[in-house]
N, C-alpha and C positions, 0 to 999 in steps of 0.2 A: 395735178396730182392730188388726190384726197387721202386724208389721213383719217383711220378710224381710231377712236379712243378720247381720252380727256387730257386737258392740259393741266399743268400743275396747279394754276389759279383756280380752275374749276374744282379740282379735287379737294383743294383747300377750303374753298367756299362751302363743298358738300359736308366736309368734316366739321367744320364750324357750325352749320345748320343742325347736324346730328348732334354735336355736343351740347348746343342749347336746349335741343328737345330732350336729351338725356337728363341733363340737369334739372330741368323743370320737371320731368317725371320722377325722378329721385326725390326732389322736394315734396312733390304731392304724395308719394307713396310714404314717406317719412311722417307727413303731417296726418295721413289716415291712419297710420299705425299709432302715433301718439293720441290721436283723438279716440281711437278705439279703446286704448289703455284707460284713458281718463273717464270714459263713459262706463267702462267696466267696473272701475273703482267707485264711481258715483253710484251705479246700479247695486253693487255690493253694500254699499252704506244704506241706501234706500230698502234693500232687502232685510238688512238687520234691524233697521228701525221698524219695519213691519212685523218682524218675527218678535221683536221685544214688545210691541204693542199686543200682539196675539197672546203672547204668554202672560202679560200683566192682566189682559182682559179675561183670560181663562182663569187664572189664580184669584183675582179678586171677585169674579161672579161667582166662585165657588168656595168663598170664605166662609168657614163655620165658626160659630161663636164658642169655640172650645179652648180654654186655657190649656197650657202644656207645661211640662217640666223640663228645665234646661239639663244639661249633662251632669251638673253637680246637684241635681234633684230639687232646685229651688224653683218655686212656682213663676210662671210668667204669664201676662195676659194674652188672651185670644188674638189681639191684633195690635201691633205697635212697631216701634223700631228702637232697638237697644242693642248693647253689646257689638257696636260696630256695624250694624244692620241699618239700612235705610228704612226697611219695612220686613216685618216678620208676621207671619199669619199660618194659620192651619187652613187647609183646603180640602174639600170634598172631592169625590170624582177621581181618585188615582186608580187608573186602569191596572189591572192584574193580569196581563196576558200570560205570564208564566205559572200561574195558579199558586203562587207561594201563600202561606198561611200569613196573612197581614191585614190590617184594617184597610179600607178605601179612603182612609184621611192621610194627609201628607203635610208635614211641616215644610214651609219653604221660606227663605229669605233672599231679599235683594241687598246687595252691598256696593259700594263705591269704593274701588280698590286701585290706587295708582292710574287714574284715568280709564278705568274699566269698569262698566256696569256688570256686575255678575249675579247670576240666580243659583242659589245653593238649595239643594233638596236634601232631606234628612230621610234615612230608611225606616224610621219609626218616629212617631210624634213625641213620645216622651223620653228624654234621657239618652238619646242617641248621638252618636258623633255625626257631624256633617259629611255627605257625599262629595265628590270633587265638584268645584264651582265650574258653571258654563259661562263663559263670556259672551254677553249679549251685544255690548256696544263698546267700543274703543274711543280715545279721544274725548272722553267725557269731561267737561270742565266742573259742572255741577248738576245736582239734582235737588230740586225743591219740591217738598209735598205739602198739600193742604187738605184738610179733612172736613166734609159736609156732614153737621149733626144737627138735628132739630131746626132745619131751616137757616143756619148760618154756617159760614166757613170758618175754620180754626187753623191756626198755624201749627199748633201741637195737638197729638192725640194723647190725652190723659183722663180717660173716663173714670167714673167713680166704680163702676163694676168691671172685673176682669174678662167677663164673657161679651162685653159690649163690642159692637162693630159700627164704624161711620156709615153713613148712607152712600156716600161717593168719596172718591180720592181725585185730587188734581195732581198731575206730575207735570213739572216743568224741567225739562232736560236741555242743558247748554252743551252742545258738541262743537268742537273745534272745526271751522270752516263751513259751518252750516247754521242755517237760522235757528233760534231756540224753539223747541218743540213742546207745546202744551196739549196735554191729553187729559181727558175726563174719563173715570172709570166708575161704574156702579159697583157696590160692594155687596155679595151675598144677593139676597133677593131684591136689593135695591130699597128705596124708600117704602115704607108700608102704608 
């Protein structure tokens, strides 16, 4: 007499093999999802760094030797860092897409606030209140700046003339979970 079908032992062995394959597939899928999330976070961090470098490059390359007035009408040098700003400057080349009556000069500041590197733009060069801050980088531990002037590097920018600009700026940015980032930027037209 021939019987068609499976024995209980064969069925249990098949279920065990299916369970092992399912467990392995689930672990592999979880690993893939986690790897994708980590790579997405890392790509976002790299993109933020690239955007920050592009903004610093554009702002510093367009730096104008124009002193400005703070909101209290007191004079400020064309380039420097004060009043909580790491770096404050007036830049040329502000696009005017909406055709508003304003200058092509723009005052910008870079600040380090609670581990965030922020860029603040002002609607007018002199005496205006700042616009909203744009967060460029998060998890920033420190930012160190050095200034190139007359062939030597300085730790502080304190020129004799209020309209003086350095030849170059070196920025060293320490971000949590990433190697220290060192970048060099030409200022204005660069060295003459």
